[in-house]
C-alpha beads as a LAMMPS data file, in Angstrom:
LAMMPS data file: protein, C-alpha beads

295 atoms
294 bonds

1 atom types
1 bond types

-500.0 500.0 xlo xhi
-500.0 500.0 ylo yhi
-500.0 500.0 zlo zhi

Masses

1 110.0

Atoms # bond

1 1 1 -111.633 110.435 370.640
2 1 1 -108.462 109.593 368.706
3 1 1 -104.917 108.566 369.594
4 1 1 -102.030 108.876 367.140
5 1 1 -98.621 107.305 366.665
6 1 1 -95.486 109.226 367.628
7 1 1 -93.580 111.370 365.159
8 1 1 -90.360 109.474 365.867
9 1 1 -92.010 106.168 364.912
10 1 1 -93.099 107.686 361.598
11 1 1 -89.546 108.882 360.892
12 1 1 -88.074 105.453 361.665
13 1 1 -90.664 103.776 359.449
14 1 1 -89.947 106.206 356.615
15 1 1 -86.226 105.454 356.853
16 1 1 -86.962 101.716 356.795
17 1 1 -88.900 102.132 353.550
18 1 1 -86.132 104.220 351.950
19 1 1 -83.402 101.740 352.842
20 1 1 -85.489 98.701 351.912
21 1 1 -86.531 100.080 348.521
22 1 1 -82.997 101.192 347.592
23 1 1 -81.138 97.965 348.385
24 1 1 -83.830 95.797 346.820
25 1 1 -83.917 97.744 343.542
26 1 1 -80.149 97.285 343.253
27 1 1 -80.427 93.589 344.043
28 1 1 -83.320 92.955 341.621
29 1 1 -81.318 94.437 338.743
30 1 1 -78.232 92.414 339.680
31 1 1 -80.208 89.192 340.126
32 1 1 -82.104 89.555 336.838
33 1 1 -78.863 90.137 334.917
34 1 1 -77.184 87.214 336.659
35 1 1 -80.139 84.973 335.889
36 1 1 -80.064 85.975 332.222
37 1 1 -76.342 85.325 331.777
38 1 1 -76.489 82.136 333.884
39 1 1 -79.534 80.782 332.014
40 1 1 -81.247 80.257 335.378
41 1 1 -85.028 80.463 335.376
42 1 1 -84.949 80.154 339.156
43 1 1 -82.909 83.370 339.466
44 1 1 -85.030 85.232 336.926
45 1 1 -88.192 84.075 338.667
46 1 1 -86.782 85.102 342.025
47 1 1 -85.876 88.510 340.583
48 1 1 -89.443 88.887 339.304
49 1 1 -90.742 87.939 342.723
50 1 1 -88.422 90.459 344.356
51 1 1 -89.484 93.132 341.872
52 1 1 -93.127 92.628 342.830
53 1 1 -92.092 93.068 346.451
54 1 1 -90.197 96.261 345.670
55 1 1 -93.325 97.627 344.003
56 1 1 -95.355 96.487 346.996
57 1 1 -92.914 98.276 349.279
58 1 1 -93.281 101.475 347.243
59 1 1 -97.075 101.244 347.391
60 1 1 -96.929 100.540 351.132
61 1 1 -94.797 103.626 351.696
62 1 1 -97.215 105.739 349.672
63 1 1 -100.080 104.369 351.770
64 1 1 -98.295 105.211 355.033
65 1 1 -97.693 108.772 353.798
66 1 1 -101.337 109.125 352.737
67 1 1 -102.538 107.735 356.061
68 1 1 -100.746 110.574 357.862
69 1 1 -102.480 113.320 355.894
70 1 1 -104.982 115.424 357.753
71 1 1 -108.738 114.870 357.227
72 1 1 -110.565 117.160 354.821
73 1 1 -114.185 118.253 354.494
74 1 1 -114.679 115.513 351.906
75 1 1 -112.515 112.782 353.468
76 1 1 -113.428 113.352 357.101
77 1 1 -111.497 110.305 358.349
78 1 1 -108.415 111.255 356.342
79 1 1 -106.764 108.723 354.037
80 1 1 -106.027 105.920 356.478
81 1 1 -108.153 103.403 354.598
82 1 1 -105.724 103.690 351.701
83 1 1 -103.462 101.355 353.701
84 1 1 -106.117 98.633 353.423
85 1 1 -106.376 99.075 349.659
86 1 1 -102.602 98.940 349.293
87 1 1 -102.355 95.779 351.401
88 1 1 -104.904 94.227 349.036
89 1 1 -102.936 95.452 346.021
90 1 1 -99.741 93.947 347.454
91 1 1 -101.391 90.548 347.627
92 1 1 -102.626 90.830 344.050
93 1 1 -99.056 91.628 342.962
94 1 1 -97.900 88.386 344.526
95 1 1 -100.500 86.470 342.521
96 1 1 -99.388 88.224 339.324
97 1 1 -95.818 87.150 340.115
98 1 1 -97.063 83.557 340.421
99 1 1 -98.523 83.689 336.914
100 1 1 -95.290 85.058 335.462
101 1 1 -93.110 82.459 337.179
102 1 1 -95.378 79.574 336.178
103 1 1 -95.466 80.647 332.527
104 1 1 -91.700 81.070 332.242
105 1 1 -90.962 77.821 334.070
106 1 1 -93.197 75.781 331.782
107 1 1 -91.485 77.315 328.745
108 1 1 -88.069 76.428 330.174
109 1 1 -89.181 72.826 330.771
110 1 1 -89.974 72.529 327.073
111 1 1 -86.649 74.110 326.038
112 1 1 -83.991 73.186 328.631
113 1 1 -80.671 75.074 328.613
114 1 1 -77.271 74.763 330.345
115 1 1 -77.305 76.565 333.705
116 1 1 -74.369 78.124 335.569
117 1 1 -75.128 76.613 338.983
118 1 1 -72.204 78.364 340.708
119 1 1 -73.545 81.831 339.828
120 1 1 -77.001 80.746 340.950
121 1 1 -75.674 79.835 344.406
122 1 1 -73.680 83.048 344.878
123 1 1 -76.436 85.448 343.810
124 1 1 -79.143 83.614 345.719
125 1 1 -76.973 83.599 348.853
126 1 1 -76.688 87.386 348.592
127 1 1 -80.464 87.470 348.177
128 1 1 -80.926 85.706 351.516
129 1 1 -79.012 88.492 353.254
130 1 1 -80.787 91.309 351.392
131 1 1 -84.275 89.944 352.037
132 1 1 -83.607 89.008 355.651
133 1 1 -82.240 92.498 356.360
134 1 1 -85.259 94.125 354.682
135 1 1 -87.652 91.981 356.732
136 1 1 -85.774 92.988 359.880
137 1 1 -86.377 96.662 359.062
138 1 1 -90.120 96.097 359.474
139 1 1 -90.169 93.564 362.306
140 1 1 -91.251 96.108 364.949
141 1 1 -94.189 97.502 363.010
142 1 1 -95.664 94.202 361.775
143 1 1 -97.718 93.468 364.915
144 1 1 -99.929 96.561 364.686
145 1 1 -100.139 97.284 360.963
146 1 1 -101.368 94.891 358.285
147 1 1 -99.572 96.947 355.660
148 1 1 -96.225 96.591 357.450
149 1 1 -96.912 92.915 358.124
150 1 1 -97.550 92.536 354.414
151 1 1 -94.094 93.944 353.647
152 1 1 -92.505 91.813 356.380
153 1 1 -94.088 88.587 355.107
154 1 1 -93.077 89.414 351.535
155 1 1 -89.404 89.606 352.429
156 1 1 -89.372 86.669 354.833
157 1 1 -90.846 84.620 351.986
158 1 1 -88.207 86.033 349.629
159 1 1 -85.397 85.017 351.997
160 1 1 -86.794 81.470 352.119
161 1 1 -87.142 81.400 348.358
162 1 1 -83.525 82.534 347.959
163 1 1 -82.473 79.754 350.340
164 1 1 -84.316 77.288 348.128
165 1 1 -82.486 78.626 345.073
166 1 1 -79.132 78.163 346.848
167 1 1 -80.013 74.569 347.715
168 1 1 -81.075 73.990 344.118
169 1 1 -77.757 75.383 342.893
170 1 1 -75.833 73.061 345.208
171 1 1 -77.780 70.040 343.973
172 1 1 -77.218 71.019 340.333
173 1 1 -73.489 71.445 340.977
174 1 1 -73.061 67.944 342.390
175 1 1 -75.565 66.065 340.225
176 1 1 -75.663 68.017 336.968
177 1 1 -79.471 67.679 336.881
178 1 1 -80.679 70.877 335.188
179 1 1 -84.313 70.048 335.912
180 1 1 -83.681 71.147 339.512
181 1 1 -83.822 74.792 338.393
182 1 1 -87.408 74.368 337.190
183 1 1 -88.391 72.438 340.298
184 1 1 -87.109 75.314 342.425
185 1 1 -89.272 77.667 340.377
186 1 1 -92.340 75.562 341.158
187 1 1 -91.362 75.665 344.832
188 1 1 -91.283 79.460 344.606
189 1 1 -94.862 79.383 343.347
190 1 1 -95.936 77.324 346.367
191 1 1 -94.214 79.716 348.781
192 1 1 -95.861 82.764 347.204
193 1 1 -99.315 81.208 347.326
194 1 1 -98.872 80.195 350.948
195 1 1 -97.595 83.591 352.063
196 1 1 -100.279 85.534 350.198
197 1 1 -103.366 83.547 351.271
198 1 1 -103.777 84.930 354.794
199 1 1 -102.873 88.440 353.680
200 1 1 -105.555 88.285 350.996
201 1 1 -108.197 87.128 353.476
202 1 1 -107.215 89.798 356.036
203 1 1 -107.169 92.554 353.424
204 1 1 -110.594 91.649 352.031
205 1 1 -112.052 91.444 355.539
206 1 1 -110.758 94.896 356.425
207 1 1 -111.980 96.330 353.113
208 1 1 -115.467 95.000 353.975
209 1 1 -115.375 96.642 357.441
210 1 1 -115.020 93.385 359.344
211 1 1 -114.037 93.515 363.009
212 1 1 -110.190 93.603 363.156
213 1 1 -108.564 90.253 363.965
214 1 1 -106.891 91.591 367.107
215 1 1 -110.221 92.680 368.641
216 1 1 -112.881 90.303 369.992
217 1 1 -116.220 92.088 369.764
218 1 1 -117.742 89.754 372.387
219 1 1 -115.125 90.881 374.908
220 1 1 -115.808 94.541 374.117
221 1 1 -119.553 93.996 374.494
222 1 1 -119.004 92.271 377.846
223 1 1 -116.872 95.208 378.979
224 1 1 -119.728 97.623 378.251
225 1 1 -122.361 95.354 379.779
226 1 1 -120.383 94.963 383.010
227 1 1 -120.035 98.681 383.627
228 1 1 -122.083 99.574 386.765
229 1 1 -123.739 102.507 385.019
230 1 1 -124.737 100.597 381.873
231 1 1 -128.084 98.827 381.602
232 1 1 -128.079 98.083 377.867
233 1 1 -125.667 97.856 374.922
234 1 1 -127.002 98.472 371.407
235 1 1 -125.672 99.022 367.878
236 1 1 -122.069 98.089 368.665
237 1 1 -119.870 98.374 365.572
238 1 1 -116.087 97.981 365.316
239 1 1 -114.168 98.365 362.069
240 1 1 -110.803 99.455 360.719
241 1 1 -110.052 102.970 359.550
242 1 1 -106.760 101.670 358.190
243 1 1 -104.324 98.850 358.789
244 1 1 -103.382 100.356 362.171
245 1 1 -106.429 102.285 363.405
246 1 1 -109.716 100.852 364.656
247 1 1 -112.985 102.721 365.204
248 1 1 -116.019 101.980 367.345
249 1 1 -119.565 103.273 367.700
250 1 1 -122.014 102.136 370.358
251 1 1 -125.295 103.143 371.964
252 1 1 -125.361 102.689 375.756
253 1 1 -128.430 102.863 377.966
254 1 1 -127.893 103.867 381.594
255 1 1 -130.114 104.050 384.671
256 1 1 -127.635 106.236 386.526
257 1 1 -126.862 109.822 385.593
258 1 1 -123.461 110.151 383.895
259 1 1 -121.250 112.987 382.710
260 1 1 -118.449 113.648 380.229
261 1 1 -115.965 111.945 382.546
262 1 1 -117.888 108.673 382.144
263 1 1 -117.433 108.735 378.356
264 1 1 -113.792 109.849 378.578
265 1 1 -112.908 106.992 380.930
266 1 1 -114.504 104.480 378.554
267 1 1 -112.613 105.883 375.578
268 1 1 -109.339 105.718 377.494
269 1 1 -109.999 102.093 378.450
270 1 1 -110.909 101.164 374.858
271 1 1 -107.615 102.601 373.673
272 1 1 -105.458 101.030 376.373
273 1 1 -106.995 97.536 376.363
274 1 1 -108.389 97.087 372.853
275 1 1 -106.216 99.523 370.817
276 1 1 -109.321 101.333 369.534
277 1 1 -108.135 104.824 368.619
278 1 1 -111.428 106.404 367.597
279 1 1 -114.634 105.784 369.535
280 1 1 -118.057 107.443 369.406
281 1 1 -120.325 106.660 372.349
282 1 1 -123.992 107.617 372.517
283 1 1 -125.499 107.535 376.007
284 1 1 -129.231 107.465 376.662
285 1 1 -130.665 107.691 380.172
286 1 1 -133.714 105.860 381.503
287 1 1 -134.887 102.951 379.295
288 1 1 -137.174 101.117 381.749
289 1 1 -136.941 97.763 379.979
290 1 1 -133.149 97.721 380.158
291 1 1 -133.138 99.097 383.686
292 1 1 -135.388 96.265 384.816
293 1 1 -132.973 93.702 383.412
294 1 1 -129.935 95.348 384.979
295 1 1 -131.241 96.055 388.484

Bonds

1 1 1 2
2 1 2 3
3 1 3 4
4 1 4 5
5 1 5 6
6 1 6 7
7 1 7 8
8 1 8 9
9 1 9 10
10 1 10 11
11 1 11 12
12 1 12 13
13 1 13 14
14 1 14 15
15 1 15 16
16 1 16 17
17 1 17 18
18 1 18 19
19 1 19 20
20 1 20 21
21 1 21 22
22 1 22 23
23 1 23 24
24 1 24 25
25 1 25 26
26 1 26 27
27 1 27 28
28 1 28 29
29 1 29 30
30 1 30 31
31 1 31 32
32 1 32 33
33 1 33 34
34 1 34 35
35 1 35 36
36 1 36 37
37 1 37 38
38 1 38 39
39 1 39 40
40 1 40 41
41 1 41 42
42 1 42 43
43 1 43 44
44 1 44 45
45 1 45 46
46 1 46 47
47 1 47 48
48 1 48 49
49 1 49 50
50 1 50 51
51 1 51 52
52 1 52 53
53 1 53 54
54 1 54 55
55 1 55 56
56 1 56 57
57 1 57 58
58 1 58 59
59 1 59 60
60 1 60 61
61 1 61 62
62 1 62 63
63 1 63 64
64 1 64 65
65 1 65 66
66 1 66 67
67 1 67 68
68 1 68 69
69 1 69 70
70 1 70 71
71 1 71 72
72 1 72 73
73 1 73 74
74 1 74 75
75 1 75 76
76 1 76 77
77 1 77 78
78 1 78 79
79 1 79 80
80 1 80 81
81 1 81 82
82 1 82 83
83 1 83 84
84 1 84 85
85 1 85 86
86 1 86 87
87 1 87 88
88 1 88 89
89 1 89 90
90 1 90 91
91 1 91 92
92 1 92 93
93 1 93 94
94 1 94 95
95 1 95 96
96 1 96 97
97 1 97 98
98 1 98 99
99 1 99 100
100 1 100 101
101 1 101 102
102 1 102 103
103 1 103 104
104 1 104 105
105 1 105 106
106 1 106 107
107 1 107 108
108 1 108 109
109 1 109 110
110 1 110 111
111 1 111 112
112 1 112 113
113 1 113 114
114 1 114 115
115 1 115 116
116 1 116 117
117 1 117 118
118 1 118 119
119 1 119 120
120 1 120 121
121 1 121 122
122 1 122 123
123 1 123 124
124 1 124 125
125 1 125 126
126 1 126 127
127 1 127 128
128 1 128 129
129 1 129 130
130 1 130 131
131 1 131 132
132 1 132 133
133 1 133 134
134 1 134 135
135 1 135 136
136 1 136 137
137 1 137 138
138 1 138 139
139 1 139 140
140 1 140 141
141 1 141 142
142 1 142 143
143 1 143 144
144 1 144 145
145 1 145 146
146 1 146 147
147 1 147 148
148 1 148 149
149 1 149 150
150 1 150 151
151 1 151 152
152 1 152 153
153 1 153 154
154 1 154 155
155 1 155 156
156 1 156 157
157 1 157 158
158 1 158 159
159 1 159 160
160 1 160 161
161 1 161 162
162 1 162 163
163 1 163 164
164 1 164 165
165 1 165 166
166 1 166 167
167 1 167 168
168 1 168 169
169 1 169 170
170 1 170 171
171 1 171 172
172 1 172 173
173 1 173 174
174 1 174 175
175 1 175 176
176 1 176 177
177 1 177 178
178 1 178 179
179 1 179 180
180 1 180 181
181 1 181 182
182 1 182 183
183 1 183 184
184 1 184 185
185 1 185 186
186 1 186 187
187 1 187 188
188 1 188 189
189 1 189 190
190 1 190 191
191 1 191 192
192 1 192 193
193 1 193 194
194 1 194 195
195 1 195 196
196 1 196 197
197 1 197 198
198 1 198 199
199 1 199 200
200 1 200 201
201 1 201 202
202 1 202 203
203 1 203 204
204 1 204 205
205 1 205 206
206 1 206 207
207 1 207 208
208 1 208 209
209 1 209 210
210 1 210 211
211 1 211 212
212 1 212 213
213 1 213 214
214 1 214 215
215 1 215 216
216 1 216 217
217 1 217 218
218 1 218 219
219 1 219 220
220 1 220 221
221 1 221 222
222 1 222 223
223 1 223 224
224 1 224 225
225 1 225 226
226 1 226 227
227 1 227 228
228 1 228 229
229 1 229 230
230 1 230 231
231 1 231 232
232 1 232 233
233 1 233 234
234 1 234 235
235 1 235 236
236 1 236 237
237 1 237 238
238 1 238 239
239 1 239 240
240 1 240 241
241 1 241 242
242 1 242 243
243 1 243 244
244 1 244 245
245 1 245 246
246 1 246 247
247 1 247 248
248 1 248 249
249 1 249 250
250 1 250 251
251 1 251 252
252 1 252 253
253 1 253 254
254 1 254 255
255 1 255 256
256 1 256 257
257 1 257 258
258 1 258 259
259 1 259 260
260 1 260 261
261 1 261 262
262 1 262 263
263 1 263 264
264 1 264 265
265 1 265 266
266 1 266 267
267 1 267 268
268 1 268 269
269 1 269 270
270 1 270 271
271 1 271 272
272 1 272 273
273 1 273 274
274 1 274 275
275 1 275 276
276 1 276 277
277 1 277 278
278 1 278 279
279 1 279 280
280 1 280 281
281 1 281 282
282 1 282 283
283 1 283 284
284 1 284 285
285 1 285 286
286 1 286 287
287 1 287 288
288 1 288 289
289 1 289 290
290 1 290 291
291 1 291 292
292 1 292 293
293 1 293 294
294 1 294 295
C-alpha cells in the first residue's frame, strides 16, 4: 500500500528550485567577477562553493522529477532511489569544492596580492541575502526529504560563509592585514566539511538500505508484537525507496483468523505513525510455537 505527496506540494517545490537556481546562477557569476577584479581569494572561493551548490540544486531538482515518474516493468519501484544517489552526489560536490578552495588559498598565501576589502564586504553581504532566501525556499521540505535537507544545509552554510567573508572584509579594512582573506578561505573549508559530514553518512546509509533515521525499528516491532491478533513477528525489514519514501516488509504469525481489513488497518497505522508509505505484510495462521508464547 502506498501514499503519495500532493500535486500542489510538487508544484511549490518545483517553483522553489526554479527560483533558487536562477538567482544563484546570477549571483555566482557576479561574485566570481567581483572576486577576480578585487583580487579576493575569499570571494572567488565563495563563488566556487556557491557554484557547487547551484549544481547540487540542479541535480536535486532532476532527482525530484525522476522520483515522480511512474514505475515501469523494469523499474518496478519507479525512480525514487535516484534521490538518494543525488544526495550522495551533492555531498561529493562539497568535498570537491573543498579541494579547489584549499589549492587556491595555498597558492595565494605564497603570492599575496592587494585586495579591495570594500568590494569584498559589499558582495559578500549580498551573498548572505541570496543564500538565506534560497535556504528559506526549502525550509518546509527539509524535515521529510534528505535531498531537500541537503539543499537547505548547503545554502545555510553558504549564508554563514558569506557572513564570514563580510567580517573578514571589515577586519581587512581597519587593519590592512591581507592575510585575513586567506584565513577566511580556510574557515570556509571548515564550514563545508562540517556541513557535509552528516549528509555523507546519511546518504551512504540510505544507499545501503539502512533503516531511515526517523524510524525506530524496535518501536515498529513492538507495535506488531502488541497487536492482539499477532503471535509472532519475523523477517521485519525497513528501508528507503528514496529520500522521502520508506518501505517495509514483515511476516506475521497469528492465532486468530484475520481478513483484509486487518492488513489495511496496519498499513494505515504504519503510514500515520511511522510515515511508511509502502508496506507488504505476509500473514500466516496457526504456528503452534508462537501461539504458545503469545497465549
